[in-house]
C-alpha positions in Angstrom: 10.2 65.4 0.9 11.8 62.3 2.5 8.5 61.5 4.4 6.7 61.3 1.3 9.5 59.0 -0.5 9.1 56.6 2.5 5.3 56.7 2.2 5.6 55.9 -1.4 8.1 53.1 -0.8 5.8 51.8 2.1 3.0 51.8 -0.4 4.8 50.0 -3.0 5.6 47.3 -0.7 2.3 47.1 0.4 0.8 46.9 -3.1 3.3 44.4 -4.2 2.3 42.0 -1.1 -1.4 42.6 -1.8 -0.9 41.6 -5.5 1.1 38.6 -4.4 -1.7 37.8 -2.1 -4.2 38.0 -4.6 -2.4 36.0 -7.1 -2.0 33.2 -4.4 -5.6 33.2 -3.6 -6.7 33.0 -7.3 -4.2 30.2 -7.5 -5.5 28.3 -4.7 -9.3 28.9 -5.9 -8.3 27.4 -9.3 -6.6 24.4 -7.7 -9.6 23.9 -5.2 -12.1 24.2 -8.2 -10.0 21.7 -10.0 -10.1 19.4 -7.2 -13.8 19.5 -7.1 -14.2 18.9 -10.8 -11.9 15.9 -10.6 -13.8 14.4 -7.6 -17.1 14.9 -9.6 -15.5 13.0 -12.7 -14.2 10.0 -10.5 -17.0 9.8 -7.9 -20.1 11.6 -8.9 -21.9 14.7 -7.9 -22.9 13.6 -4.4 -19.0 13.1 -3.8 -18.2 16.7 -5.2 -20.9 18.2 -2.9 -19.3 16.4 0.0 -16.0 17.8 -0.8 -17.3 21.2 -1.0 -19.1 21.0 2.2 -16.0 19.7 3.8 -13.9 22.2 2.3 -16.0 25.0 4.0 -16.3 23.4 7.4 -12.7 23.1 7.3 -11.9 26.6 6.8 -14.5 27.7 9.5 -13.4 25.3 12.3 -10.7 22.9 11.6 -8.1 25.1 9.9 -7.8 27.5 13.2 -7.7 24.8 15.3 -5.0 22.8 13.7 -3.2 26.2 13.4 -3.6 26.5 17.3 -2.7 23.0 18.1 0.5 23.2 16.0 1.3 26.5 17.8 0.5 25.4 21.3 0.7 21.4 21.0 -0.8 19.4 24.0 1.6 17.6 26.1 2.9 14.3 24.6 1.5 11.2 25.7 4.7 8.8 26.4 2.4 5.6 26.0 0.5 6.4 23.2 0.7 4.9 19.6 -1.1 6.2 16.4 -1.8 3.8 13.2 -2.7 4.8 9.6 -2.5 2.5 6.8 -3.3 3.1 3.1 -6.5 1.2 3.3 -8.2 1.4 6.8 -7.0 -1.1 9.5 -4.8 -3.4 7.0 -1.3 -4.6 6.1 2.0 -4.0 8.1 -0.2 -1.8 10.8 -2.8 -4.5 11.4 -0.5 -7.2 11.6 1.7 -5.3 14.1 -1.7 -4.1 16.0 -3.2 -7.7 16.1 0.5 -8.7 17.6 0.3 -6.0 20.2 -3.2 -7.1 21.4 -2.6 -10.7 21.5 0.4 -10.2 23.5 -1.3 -7.6 25.9 0.8 -4.8 25.0 -2.6 -2.4 25.2 -2.3 -2.7 29.1 0.4 -0.6 29.1 -0.1 1.4 25.9 -3.0 3.6 24.5 -3.3 2.4 20.8 -5.1 4.8 18.6 -6.2 4.0 14.8 -7.0 6.8 12.2 -9.7 5.3 10.0 -12.4 6.5 7.6 -15.5 5.0 9.5 -14.7 4.2 13.1 -18.0 2.8 13.8 -16.9 -0.4 11.6 -14.3 -1.4 14.0 -16.3 -1.3 17.2 -15.7 -5.1 17.4 -11.8 -4.3 17.8 -12.2 -1.9 20.4 -10.9 -3.3 23.9 -8.8 -1.9 26.6 -6.8 1.1 25.7 -7.9 0.9 21.8 -9.5 3.8 20.2 -10.7 4.4 16.3 -10.8 8.1 15.3 -12.2 9.5 12.3 -9.3 10.7 10.1 -11.1 12.7 7.1 -14.0 14.6 7.2 -17.0 12.6 5.9 -16.9 11.9 2.2 -13.8 14.0 1.7 -10.0 14.0 1.2 -9.7 16.7 4.1 -8.3 15.7 7.4 -10.2 16.7 10.6 -8.4 18.6 13.4 -8.8 15.7 15.6 -6.5 13.4 13.7 -3.7 16.2 13.9 -4.4 16.2 17.7 -3.5 12.6 17.9 -0.5 12.7 15.5 0.9 15.7 17.8 0.6 13.8 21.0 1.5 10.4 20.2 4.9 9.1 21.2 4.9 6.3 18.4 3.5 6.9 14.7 3.0 3.9 12.6 2.0 4.1 8.9 2.6 2.7 5.6 2.1 5.2 3.0 3.3 8.6 3.9 2.9 11.0 7.0 4.1 14.3 5.5 0.5 16.0 6.3 1.2 16.6 9.9 4.4 18.7 8.5 6.1 18.9 11.8 7.7 16.6 14.5 7.9 17.0 18.3 11.0 16.2 20.3 10.8 12.5 21.6 8.3 11.4 19.0 9.2 8.5 16.7 7.8 8.4 13.1 8.0 4.8 11.7 7.1 4.1 8.2 6.3 0.4 7.9 6.0 0.9 4.2 4.3 -1.2 1.6 7.0 -3.4 0.0 10.3 -3.5 -2.1 10.3 -5.1 -5.6 12.3 -5.1 -8.6 11.0 -1.6 -10.3 13.5 1.4 -10.0 12.1 4.5 -8.5 9.8 6.6 -11.2 8.9 9.3 -8.7 11.4 9.6 -5.8 10.1 11.7 -3.1 10.6 13.0 0.4 8.6 10.8 2.7 8.4 12.2 6.4 9.9 9.5 9.0 12.4 8.7 11.3 12.8 5.2 10.2 11.3 2.9 7.3 11.5 -0.7 6.9 12.7 -2.6 4.1 13.2 -6.7 3.6 16.9 -7.0 3.4 20.0 -4.8 3.2 20.0 -5.2 -0.5 17.2 -2.6 -0.8 18.8 0.0 1.2 20.8 1.8 -1.2 17.5 2.1 -3.6 15.3 3.4 -1.0 18.0 6.2 0.1 17.9 7.2 -3.5 14.3 7.0 -3.4 13.5 8.8 -0.2 16.7 11.1 0.0 17.7 9.7 3.3 20.6 8.2 5.2 21.1 4.6 5.4 20.6 5.2 9.3 16.9 5.6 8.7 16.4 2.2 6.9 15.8 -0.8 9.1 16.3 -4.2 7.3 13.9 -5.9 9.5 11.3 -7.3 6.8 7.6 -6.4 7.5 5.4 -7.2 10.3 2.7 -8.6 7.8 5.4 -11.6 7.2 4.3 -13.0 10.4 0.7 -13.2 9.1 1.6 -14.6 5.7 3.9 -17.3 7.5 1.2 -18.2 10.0 -1.8 -18.1 8.0 -5.3 -18.9 9.4 -7.9 -21.6 9.4 -10.5 -18.7 8.0 -8.1 -18.3 4.9 -8.0 -22.1 4.6 -11.8 -22.4 4.9 -12.2 -19.6 2.4 -10.0 -21.4 -0.2 -11.5 -24.8 0.4 -15.0 -22.9 -0.5 -13.3 -21.5 -3.6 -11.9 -24.8 -4.8 -15.2 -26.9 -4.1 -17.1 -24.4 -6.2 -14.6 -24.8 -9.1 -14.0 -28.3 -8.7 -10.3 -27.6 -8.3 -7.5 -29.0 -6.6 -5.0 -26.2 -6.5 -5.2 -22.4 -6.3 -2.8 -20.1 -7.9 -2.9 -16.8 -6.8 -2.2 -13.9 -9.7 -1.0 -10.5 -8.5 0.1 -8.5 -11.4 1.6 -4.8 -10.8 -0.2 -1.8 -11.9 -0.1 -0.8 -15.7 -3.2 1.7 -15.7 -3.2 3.2 -12.4 -6.0 5.4 -10.5 -3.4 8.4 -10.6 -2.2 9.4 -14.2 1.2 10.2 -13.3 1.6 6.6 -12.0 0.5 4.8 -15.2 2.8 2.4 -17.1 2.0 2.3 -20.6 3.9 -0.9 -21.3 1.0 -3.4 -22.2 -1.5 -2.7 -25.2 -4.3 -5.2 -25.1 -7.8 -5.7 -24.4 -7.7 -6.3 -20.6 -4.5 -4.3 -19.7 -3.2 -7.4 -17.9 -0.1 -9.5 -19.1 -0.3 -12.6 -21.3 -3.9 -12.3 -21.8 -4.3 -10.1 -25.0 -7.7 -10.4 -25.7 -11.2 -12.4 -25.2 -9.9 -15.6 -27.0 -6.9 -16.1 -24.8 -9.0 -15.5 -21.7 -11.4 -18.0 -22.7 -8.4 -20.4 -23.9 -6.7 -19.8 -20.2 -10.0 -20.4 -18.2 -10.6 -23.6 -20.3 -7.1 -25.1 -19.7 -7.5 -24.4 -15.9 -10.9 -26.0 -15.8 -9.6 -29.2 -17.6 -6.7 -29.5 -15.2 -8.9 -28.6 -12.0 -6.7 -25.5 -11.3 -8.2 -22.4 -9.9 -6.6 -18.9 -10.8 -7.4 -16.2 -8.4 -6.8 -12.5 -9.9 -6.0 -9.9 -7.1 -5.3 -6.4 -8.7 -2.7 -4.0 -7.2 -4.3 -1.2 -5.1 -3.5 1.4 -7.7 -4.4 -0.6 -10.8 -8.1 0.5 -12.3 -10.4 -2.6 -12.1 -10.2 -5.2 -14.7 -13.1 -5.4 -17.0 -13.3 -9.0 -18.6 -16.5 -8.0 -20.5 -19.3 -10.7 -20.5 -17.1 -13.6 -20.9 -18.2 -16.5 -18.6 -15.2 -17.8 -16.5 -15.3 -20.8 -14.2 -11.9 -21.2 -13.2 -10.5 -17.4 -13.0 -11.8 -15.6 -10.2 -11.4 -11.8 -9.5 -10.8 -11.1 -5.9 -11.6 -7.6 -4.6 -10.9 -6.0 -1.2 -14.7 -6.3 -0.4 -14.5 -10.1 -0.8 -11.5 -10.5 1.7 -13.3 -8.1 4.3 -16.4 -9.7 4.0 -14.9 -13.0 5.1 -12.9 -11.2 7.5 -9.4 -11.7 5.9 -6.3 -9.7 5.5 -4.6 -10.2 2.3 -1.4 -11.6 3.7 -3.8 -14.3 5.5 -5.1 -15.3 2.1 -1.4 -15.1 0.3 -0.5 -18.2 2.8 -3.1 -20.5 1.6 -2.1 -20.0 -2.2 -0.3 -23.1 -3.7 1.9 -21.0 -6.1 2.0 -17.3 -7.2 2.1 -15.5 -10.5 3.3 -12.0 -10.4 5.9 -10.1 -12.6 7.8 -7.0 -11.1 5.8 -6.5 -8.0 7.1 -6.7 -4.4 4.8 -9.5 -3.5 6.8 -11.8 -5.5 10.0 -10.6 -3.0 7.7 -11.3 -0.1 6.4 -14.7 -1.5 10.1 -16.0 -1.3 9.6 -16.6 2.4 6.7 -19.2 1.7 9.2 -21.2 -0.6 6.4 -22.1 -2.8 6.5 -21.9 -6.8 6.6 -18.7 -8.6 5.7 -17.6 -12.2 6.7 -14.3 -13.5 4.9 -12.9 -16.6 7.4 -11.0 -18.7 5.8 -10.1 -21.8 6.3 -6.6 -21.4 9.9 -6.9 -19.8 11.7 -5.1 -22.6 9.1 -2.0 -22.5 9.2 -2.0 -18.8 13.1 -1.8 -19.1 12.9 1.2 -21.4 10.1 2.9 -19.6 10.9 2.2 -15.8 13.9 0.4 -15.3 15.1 -1.7 -12.3 16.5 -2.0 -8.9 19.1 -5.0 -9.8 21.4 -5.0 -12.7 20.2 -8.2 -14.0 16.4 -8.4 -12.6 16.0 -11.9 -14.0 18.5 -13.3 -11.9 16.4 -12.3 -8.9 13.3 -14.1 -10.3 13.6 -17.7 -9.3 10.8 -19.2 -10.9 9.2 -19.8 -14.3 9.8 -16.9 -16.8 6.5 -16.7 -19.0 6.4 -14.8 -22.3 3.2 -16.1 -23.9 0.2 -18.4 -22.9 2.4 -21.8 -23.7 4.7 -20.8 -20.9 1.6 -19.8 -18.6 0.0 -23.3 -19.5 3.2 -25.2 -18.6 3.7 -23.5 -15.3 0.1 -24.5 -14.5 1.0 -28.2 -15.4 4.0 -28.0 -13.1 1.8 -26.6 -10.0 -0.7 -29.4 -10.7 1.8 -32.4 -10.8 3.7 -30.6 -7.9 7.1 -30.1 -9.8 8.9 -27.5 -8.1 12.1 -26.8 -10.3 13.4 -23.5 -8.9 13.7 -24.4 -5.2 17.5 -24.1 -5.0 17.3 -20.8 -6.7 14.6 -19.4 -4.6 17.0 -20.2 -1.5 20.0 -18.1 -3.2 17.7 -15.2 -4.0 15.9 -15.2 -0.4 19.7 -15.1 1.3 20.0 -11.8 -0.9 16.8 -10.0 -0.4 15.6 -11.1 2.9 16.9 -10.9 6.6 14.9 -13.6 7.9 13.9 -14.1 11.8 11.3 -16.0 13.5 9.1 -13.0 14.6 8.9 -9.7 12.4 6.7 -7.9 14.8 8.7 -8.6 18.1 11.8 -7.4 16.0 10.3 -4.0 15.5 9.2 -3.7 19.1 12.6 -4.7 20.2 14.5 -2.0 18.4 12.2 0.8 19.7 12.2 -0.5 23.3 8.3 -0.9 23.4 8.3 -3.7 26.2 5.3 -5.1 28.0 
């Protein structure tokens, strides 16, 4: 009788496990199917088929290999550095990489980049430098080779998150170079996998502790490697600026970098603007054309660079002469990094974006579009108790304010220089070499 009871109990346990497994499979399948549908909606049928094929080949080959790599990882390579950035080969990772190569660190260290298409970066391959395909072709699924390098690199530098590795090994250093600290409070706090993360100054440590759920010891107020790139600029950026000014018969270039309102990810949307173009100040086509006319009359060029999360702006069929929309492709085609181009601007217009904090280091005129300030206060909130105090520049609520800012830039009236110095002292830990500061801290030597 006891044997029968034991068999029944065991059968019930097995049945429960099987039921749980089936439920998990159904849930996984539903999630996968929804992912395929989303890819089709956003990128088309061809992209969906690529995602399906990548999923199949991942299950056949990569999944098992990754499992083995994690269970029996190869030896750690002490002199290997791994880089990954949100857009391939850009931003803080690129700035630090360029510094390493310029100063010969690749003679001592192996430097590996995880990118989408390695063949694009053949010209940058040199001694001990390698570009490795990160994702399976046309998909969002990482290849087993990406895991191999992530598990064997002593130093891992990245700018978004590295949670996908899901483990770390003794003596590995995960260093999140991050992508900026601005004015906005943290809408979606999250656990991000790192040993250390960079911020511009001490004032941002508390807010990032809350956002990441980490201790202050993990946050380094060193500023960003890209600051070296921004402060130095380049002759190619100056040449590109000269071309743009000549084409538009302009004498000054104002760079406009709004934060995102309508993001590529719905969970990140900020529904604080309700106008035709989803961009501050410009409510409709009439105001867009008015701004363009005003710029043309005053020989000013406005270059609009969208936030990487913002869905593309659509200005319709309006003919614009002195308002230019700058894409990442335009920068890439001219061999430019964004922060090189930021250097050649005469002034910056932004709002609540981290770029306004970065721009303080250039000590040039700043304009802040604040027409949705109240709505942003209610929906998102701020890092600072009084955010306006940390916006040392023209506060623009309408087209008249914007036009006055343009005139001030044209006439070289810099009314906020002293205010910028005060705010810069609070938000930045200024130094002469941001890349070297990072390398010194982690004892990365020649």
